[in-house]
mmCIF file of the C-alpha atoms, coordinates in Angstrom:
data_MODEL
# 
_entry.id   MODEL 
# 
loop_
_atom_site.group_PDB 
_atom_site.id 
_atom_site.type_symbol 
_atom_site.label_atom_id 
_atom_site.label_alt_id 
_atom_site.label_comp_id 
_atom_site.label_asym_id 
_atom_site.label_entity_id 
_atom_site.label_seq_id 
_atom_site.pdbx_PDB_ins_code 
_atom_site.Cartn_x 
_atom_site.Cartn_y 
_atom_site.Cartn_z 
_atom_site.occupancy 
_atom_site.B_iso_or_equiv 
_atom_site.pdbx_formal_charge 
_atom_site.auth_seq_id 
_atom_site.auth_comp_id 
_atom_site.auth_asym_id 
_atom_site.auth_atom_id 
_atom_site.pdbx_PDB_model_num 
ATOM 1   C CA . MET A 1 1   ? -3.218  -6.344  -24.330 1.00 0.00 ? 1   MET A CA 1 
ATOM 2   C CA . ASN A 1 2   ? -4.376  -8.548  -21.413 1.00 0.00 ? 2   ASN A CA 1 
ATOM 3   C CA . THR A 1 3   ? -1.250  -10.772 -21.669 1.00 0.00 ? 3   THR A CA 1 
ATOM 4   C CA . THR A 1 4   ? 1.007   -7.748  -21.897 1.00 0.00 ? 4   THR A CA 1 
ATOM 5   C CA . LEU A 1 5   ? -0.593  -6.205  -18.767 1.00 0.00 ? 5   LEU A CA 1 
ATOM 6   C CA . TRP A 1 6   ? -0.187  -9.606  -16.872 1.00 0.00 ? 6   TRP A CA 1 
ATOM 7   C CA . ILE A 1 7   ? 3.464   -9.783  -17.847 1.00 0.00 ? 7   ILE A CA 1 
ATOM 8   C CA . ILE A 1 8   ? 4.155   -6.136  -16.800 1.00 0.00 ? 8   ILE A CA 1 
ATOM 9   C CA . ALA A 1 9   ? 2.270   -6.707  -13.491 1.00 0.00 ? 9   ALA A CA 1 
ATOM 10  C CA . GLY A 1 10  ? 4.105   -9.963  -12.846 1.00 0.00 ? 10  GLY A CA 1 
ATOM 11  C CA . VAL A 1 11  ? 7.590   -8.671  -13.511 1.00 0.00 ? 11  VAL A CA 1 
ATOM 12  C CA . VAL A 1 12  ? 7.023   -5.378  -11.422 1.00 0.00 ? 12  VAL A CA 1 
ATOM 13  C CA . ALA A 1 13  ? 5.399   -7.459  -8.622  1.00 0.00 ? 13  ALA A CA 1 
ATOM 14  C CA . ALA A 1 14  ? 8.360   -9.814  -8.502  1.00 0.00 ? 14  ALA A CA 1 
ATOM 15  C CA . GLY A 1 15  ? 10.747  -6.910  -8.179  1.00 0.00 ? 15  GLY A CA 1 
ATOM 16  C CA . PHE A 1 16  ? 8.627   -5.256  -5.415  1.00 0.00 ? 16  PHE A CA 1 
ATOM 17  C CA . VAL A 1 17  ? 8.481   -8.591  -3.552  1.00 0.00 ? 17  VAL A CA 1 
ATOM 18  C CA . ALA A 1 18  ? 12.314  -8.837  -3.727  1.00 0.00 ? 18  ALA A CA 1 
ATOM 19  C CA . GLY A 1 19  ? 12.715  -5.202  -2.613  1.00 0.00 ? 19  GLY A CA 1 
ATOM 20  C CA . GLY A 1 20  ? 10.155  -5.415  0.090   1.00 0.00 ? 20  GLY A CA 1 
ATOM 21  C CA . ALA A 1 21  ? 11.523  -8.721  1.471   1.00 0.00 ? 21  ALA A CA 1 
ATOM 22  C CA . ALA A 1 22  ? 15.036  -7.267  1.410   1.00 0.00 ? 22  ALA A CA 1 
ATOM 23  C CA . LEU A 1 23  ? 13.867  -4.224  3.532   1.00 0.00 ? 23  LEU A CA 1 
ATOM 24  C CA . LEU A 1 24  ? 12.076  -6.388  6.057   1.00 0.00 ? 24  LEU A CA 1 
ATOM 25  C CA . LEU A 1 25  ? 14.767  -9.177  6.367   1.00 0.00 ? 25  LEU A CA 1 
ATOM 26  C CA . LEU A 1 26  ? 18.014  -7.330  6.018   1.00 0.00 ? 26  LEU A CA 1 
ATOM 27  C CA . SER A 1 27  ? 19.757  -4.955  8.393   1.00 0.00 ? 27  SER A CA 1 
ATOM 28  C CA . ARG A 1 28  ? 20.132  -1.306  7.481   1.00 0.00 ? 28  ARG A CA 1 
ATOM 29  C CA . ALA A 1 29  ? 23.944  -1.805  6.792   1.00 0.00 ? 29  ALA A CA 1 
ATOM 30  C CA . LYS A 1 30  ? 23.397  -4.980  4.791   1.00 0.00 ? 30  LYS A CA 1 
ATOM 31  C CA . TYR A 1 31  ? 20.596  -3.343  2.647   1.00 0.00 ? 31  TYR A CA 1 
ATOM 32  C CA . ARG A 1 32  ? 22.704  -0.226  2.083   1.00 0.00 ? 32  ARG A CA 1 
ATOM 33  C CA . SER A 1 33  ? 25.593  -2.400  0.827   1.00 0.00 ? 33  SER A CA 1 
ATOM 34  C CA . LEU A 1 34  ? 23.381  -3.956  -1.868  1.00 0.00 ? 34  LEU A CA 1 
ATOM 35  C CA . GLY A 1 35  ? 24.026  -1.105  -4.256  1.00 0.00 ? 35  GLY A CA 1 
ATOM 36  C CA . ALA A 1 36  ? 25.177  2.394   -4.849  1.00 0.00 ? 36  ALA A CA 1 
ATOM 37  C CA . ASN A 1 37  ? 21.641  3.703   -4.807  1.00 0.00 ? 37  ASN A CA 1 
ATOM 38  C CA . GLN A 1 38  ? 20.570  2.419   -1.425  1.00 0.00 ? 38  GLN A CA 1 
ATOM 39  C CA . HIS A 1 39  ? 21.804  5.257   0.738   1.00 0.00 ? 39  HIS A CA 1 
ATOM 40  C CA . TRP A 1 40  ? 18.286  6.703   0.880   1.00 0.00 ? 40  TRP A CA 1 
ATOM 41  C CA . VAL A 1 41  ? 17.806  4.409   3.822   1.00 0.00 ? 41  VAL A CA 1 
ATOM 42  C CA . ASP A 1 42  ? 19.859  6.776   5.965   1.00 0.00 ? 42  ASP A CA 1 
ATOM 43  C CA . ASP A 1 43  ? 16.983  9.349   5.664   1.00 0.00 ? 43  ASP A CA 1 
ATOM 44  C CA . PHE A 1 44  ? 14.558  6.999   7.435   1.00 0.00 ? 44  PHE A CA 1 
ATOM 45  C CA . GLY A 1 45  ? 14.215  5.175   10.761  1.00 0.00 ? 45  GLY A CA 1 
ATOM 46  C CA . ASP A 1 46  ? 13.968  1.414   11.221  1.00 0.00 ? 46  ASP A CA 1 
ATOM 47  C CA . GLY A 1 47  ? 10.177  1.596   11.614  1.00 0.00 ? 47  GLY A CA 1 
ATOM 48  C CA . HIS A 1 48  ? 9.895   3.687   8.445   1.00 0.00 ? 48  HIS A CA 1 
ATOM 49  C CA . LEU A 1 49  ? 12.026  1.046   6.569   1.00 0.00 ? 49  LEU A CA 1 
ATOM 50  C CA . LYS A 1 50  ? 9.834   -1.799  7.744   1.00 0.00 ? 50  LYS A CA 1 
ATOM 51  C CA . ALA A 1 51  ? 6.783   0.104   6.700   1.00 0.00 ? 51  ALA A CA 1 
ATOM 52  C CA . ILE A 1 52  ? 8.150   0.766   3.252   1.00 0.00 ? 52  ILE A CA 1 
ATOM 53  C CA . GLY A 1 53  ? 8.981   -2.883  2.847   1.00 0.00 ? 53  GLY A CA 1 
ATOM 54  C CA . THR A 1 54  ? 5.556   -3.895  4.003   1.00 0.00 ? 54  THR A CA 1 
ATOM 55  C CA . ILE A 1 55  ? 3.916   -1.466  1.501   1.00 0.00 ? 55  ILE A CA 1 
ATOM 56  C CA . LYS A 1 56  ? 6.021   -2.948  -1.346  1.00 0.00 ? 56  LYS A CA 1 
ATOM 57  C CA . LEU A 1 57  ? 4.913   -6.444  -0.458  1.00 0.00 ? 57  LEU A CA 1 
ATOM 58  C CA . ILE A 1 58  ? 1.212   -5.524  -0.105  1.00 0.00 ? 58  ILE A CA 1 
ATOM 59  C CA . GLY A 1 59  ? 1.321   -3.518  -3.340  1.00 0.00 ? 59  GLY A CA 1 
ATOM 60  C CA . ALA A 1 60  ? 3.039   -6.347  -5.228  1.00 0.00 ? 60  ALA A CA 1 
ATOM 61  C CA . ALA A 1 61  ? 0.357   -8.760  -3.962  1.00 0.00 ? 61  ALA A CA 1 
ATOM 62  C CA . GLY A 1 62  ? -2.353  -6.370  -5.058  1.00 0.00 ? 62  GLY A CA 1 
ATOM 63  C CA . LEU A 1 63  ? -1.079  -6.283  -8.575  1.00 0.00 ? 63  LEU A CA 1 
ATOM 64  C CA . VAL A 1 64  ? -1.497  -10.022 -9.043  1.00 0.00 ? 64  VAL A CA 1 
ATOM 65  C CA . VAL A 1 65  ? -3.378  -11.898 -6.363  1.00 0.00 ? 65  VAL A CA 1 
ATOM 66  C CA . PRO A 1 66  ? -6.898  -10.458 -6.620  1.00 0.00 ? 66  PRO A CA 1 
ATOM 67  C CA . ALA A 1 67  ? -7.070  -11.100 -10.418 1.00 0.00 ? 67  ALA A CA 1 
ATOM 68  C CA . ALA A 1 68  ? -5.397  -14.486 -10.205 1.00 0.00 ? 68  ALA A CA 1 
ATOM 69  C CA . LEU A 1 69  ? -7.874  -15.644 -7.645  1.00 0.00 ? 69  LEU A CA 1 
ATOM 70  C CA . GLY A 1 70  ? -10.847 -13.872 -9.247  1.00 0.00 ? 70  GLY A CA 1 
ATOM 71  C CA . VAL A 1 71  ? -11.708 -12.126 -5.948  1.00 0.00 ? 71  VAL A CA 1 
ATOM 72  C CA . ALA A 1 72  ? -12.230 -8.342  -6.174  1.00 0.00 ? 72  ALA A CA 1 
ATOM 73  C CA . PRO A 1 73  ? -10.145 -7.825  -9.367  1.00 0.00 ? 73  PRO A CA 1 
ATOM 74  C CA . LEU A 1 74  ? -10.846 -4.024  -9.081  1.00 0.00 ? 74  LEU A CA 1 
ATOM 75  C CA . LEU A 1 75  ? -8.060  -4.010  -6.523  1.00 0.00 ? 75  LEU A CA 1 
ATOM 76  C CA . VAL A 1 76  ? -5.509  -4.512  -9.290  1.00 0.00 ? 76  VAL A CA 1 
ATOM 77  C CA . PRO A 1 77  ? -5.745  -1.095  -10.811 1.00 0.00 ? 77  PRO A CA 1 
ATOM 78  C CA . LEU A 1 78  ? -6.228  0.361   -7.283  1.00 0.00 ? 78  LEU A CA 1 
ATOM 79  C CA . ALA A 1 79  ? -2.926  -1.293  -6.189  1.00 0.00 ? 79  ALA A CA 1 
ATOM 80  C CA . ALA A 1 80  ? -1.279  0.233   -9.298  1.00 0.00 ? 80  ALA A CA 1 
ATOM 81  C CA . CYS A 1 81  ? -2.568  3.728   -8.297  1.00 0.00 ? 81  CYS A CA 1 
ATOM 82  C CA . GLY A 1 82  ? -1.309  3.268   -4.820  1.00 0.00 ? 82  GLY A CA 1 
ATOM 83  C CA . LEU A 1 83  ? 2.076   2.137   -5.980  1.00 0.00 ? 83  LEU A CA 1 
ATOM 84  C CA . MET A 1 84  ? 2.210   5.092   -8.326  1.00 0.00 ? 84  MET A CA 1 
ATOM 85  C CA . LEU A 1 85  ? 1.671   7.414   -5.252  1.00 0.00 ? 85  LEU A CA 1 
ATOM 86  C CA . PHE A 1 86  ? 4.282   5.327   -3.400  1.00 0.00 ? 86  PHE A CA 1 
ATOM 87  C CA . MET A 1 87  ? 6.774   5.867   -6.158  1.00 0.00 ? 87  MET A CA 1 
ATOM 88  C CA . ALA A 1 88  ? 5.982   9.520   -6.254  1.00 0.00 ? 88  ALA A CA 1 
ATOM 89  C CA . GLY A 1 89  ? 7.165   9.664   -2.670  1.00 0.00 ? 89  GLY A CA 1 
ATOM 90  C CA . ALA A 1 90  ? 10.349  7.797   -3.665  1.00 0.00 ? 90  ALA A CA 1 
ATOM 91  C CA . ALA A 1 91  ? 10.935  10.250  -6.532  1.00 0.00 ? 91  ALA A CA 1 
ATOM 92  C CA . THR A 1 92  ? 10.526  13.105  -3.987  1.00 0.00 ? 92  THR A CA 1 
ATOM 93  C CA . THR A 1 93  ? 13.225  11.538  -1.845  1.00 0.00 ? 93  THR A CA 1 
ATOM 94  C CA . ARG A 1 94  ? 15.554  11.232  -4.862  1.00 0.00 ? 94  ARG A CA 1 
ATOM 95  C CA . PHE A 1 95  ? 14.840  14.873  -5.786  1.00 0.00 ? 95  PHE A CA 1 
ATOM 96  C CA . ARG A 1 96  ? 15.570  15.987  -2.263  1.00 0.00 ? 96  ARG A CA 1 
ATOM 97  C CA . ARG A 1 97  ? 18.963  14.033  -2.321  1.00 0.00 ? 97  ARG A CA 1 
ATOM 98  C CA . SER A 1 98  ? 19.821  15.307  -5.880  1.00 0.00 ? 98  SER A CA 1 
ATOM 99  C CA . GLU A 1 99  ? 19.977  11.727  -7.152  1.00 0.00 ? 99  GLU A CA 1 
ATOM 100 C CA . TRP A 1 100 ? 19.065  12.577  -10.702 1.00 0.00 ? 100 TRP A CA 1 
ATOM 101 C CA . SER A 1 101 ? 19.719  9.359   -12.527 1.00 0.00 ? 101 SER A CA 1 
ATOM 102 C CA . TYR A 1 102 ? 17.877  7.291   -9.888  1.00 0.00 ? 102 TYR A CA 1 
ATOM 103 C CA . LEU A 1 103 ? 14.999  9.776   -9.968  1.00 0.00 ? 103 LEU A CA 1 
ATOM 104 C CA . ALA A 1 104 ? 14.650  8.853   -13.751 1.00 0.00 ? 104 ALA A CA 1 
ATOM 105 C CA . GLY A 1 105 ? 14.187  5.303   -12.644 1.00 0.00 ? 105 GLY A CA 1 
ATOM 106 C CA . ASP A 1 106 ? 11.453  6.205   -10.281 1.00 0.00 ? 106 ASP A CA 1 
ATOM 107 C CA . ILE A 1 107 ? 9.622   8.244   -12.915 1.00 0.00 ? 107 ILE A CA 1 
ATOM 108 C CA . VAL A 1 108 ? 9.720   5.115   -15.195 1.00 0.00 ? 108 VAL A CA 1 
ATOM 109 C CA . PHE A 1 109 ? 8.109   3.108   -12.355 1.00 0.00 ? 109 PHE A CA 1 
ATOM 110 C CA . ILE A 1 110 ? 5.391   5.793   -12.140 1.00 0.00 ? 110 ILE A CA 1 
ATOM 111 C CA . ALA A 1 111 ? 4.647   5.501   -15.836 1.00 0.00 ? 111 ALA A CA 1 
ATOM 112 C CA . VAL A 1 112 ? 4.590   1.729   -15.603 1.00 0.00 ? 112 VAL A CA 1 
ATOM 113 C CA . PHE A 1 113 ? 2.046   1.812   -12.722 1.00 0.00 ? 113 PHE A CA 1 
ATOM 114 C CA . ALA A 1 114 ? 0.087   4.554   -14.662 1.00 0.00 ? 114 ALA A CA 1 
ATOM 115 C CA . LEU A 1 115 ? -0.031  2.206   -17.632 1.00 0.00 ? 115 LEU A CA 1 
ATOM 116 C CA . LEU A 1 116 ? -1.204  -0.727  -15.506 1.00 0.00 ? 116 LEU A CA 1 
ATOM 117 C CA . ALA A 1 117 ? -3.927  1.370   -13.860 1.00 0.00 ? 117 ALA A CA 1 
ATOM 118 C CA . TRP A 1 118 ? -5.019  2.717   -17.209 1.00 0.00 ? 118 TRP A CA 1 
ATOM 119 C CA . GLY A 1 119 ? -4.982  -0.657  -18.813 1.00 0.00 ? 119 GLY A CA 1 
ATOM 120 C CA . ARG A 1 120 ? -6.984  -2.310  -16.023 1.00 0.00 ? 120 ARG A CA 1 
ATOM 121 C CA . PHE A 1 121 ? -9.471  0.466   -15.528 1.00 0.00 ? 121 PHE A CA 1 
ATOM 122 C CA . GLY A 1 122 ? -10.108 1.241   -19.252 1.00 0.00 ? 122 GLY A CA 1 
ATOM 123 C CA . LEU A 1 123 ? -8.366  -0.792  -21.898 1.00 0.00 ? 123 LEU A CA 1 
ATOM 124 C CA . GLN A 1 124 ? -8.635  -4.311  -20.613 1.00 0.00 ? 124 GLN A CA 1 
ATOM 125 C CA . PRO A 1 125 ? -10.592 -4.481  -17.266 1.00 0.00 ? 125 PRO A CA 1 
ATOM 126 C CA . PHE A 1 126 ? -11.172 -7.765  -15.668 1.00 0.00 ? 126 PHE A CA 1 
ATOM 127 C CA . ALA A 1 127 ? -14.776 -9.104  -16.305 1.00 0.00 ? 127 ALA A CA 1 
# 
């Protein structure tokens, strides 16, 4: 189970690093052109987008770095809980915009973060 949790955390963290870096480094128009589901950026200001990108990067780091370095590994399930709340906000935006198929993806992310939090708090906590 430990290996499975590491793999899930690594894959999700890599995706969130890519998404967070894109939000921080690309212009709004360039980010919007990345895909059909990126029009949510029109609902937020530039400062909000930079904050969202920063949250994604910090959350991704929180999923992997504390345990990898052996420093405060309790932060891993806490990061998963924080990203679960973050994705609940994303799901709310999808709900408000009636983007139902993309909302389903956000719900999958919530479930993945719930699994990581449950796994690291209870099933296979770090020693």
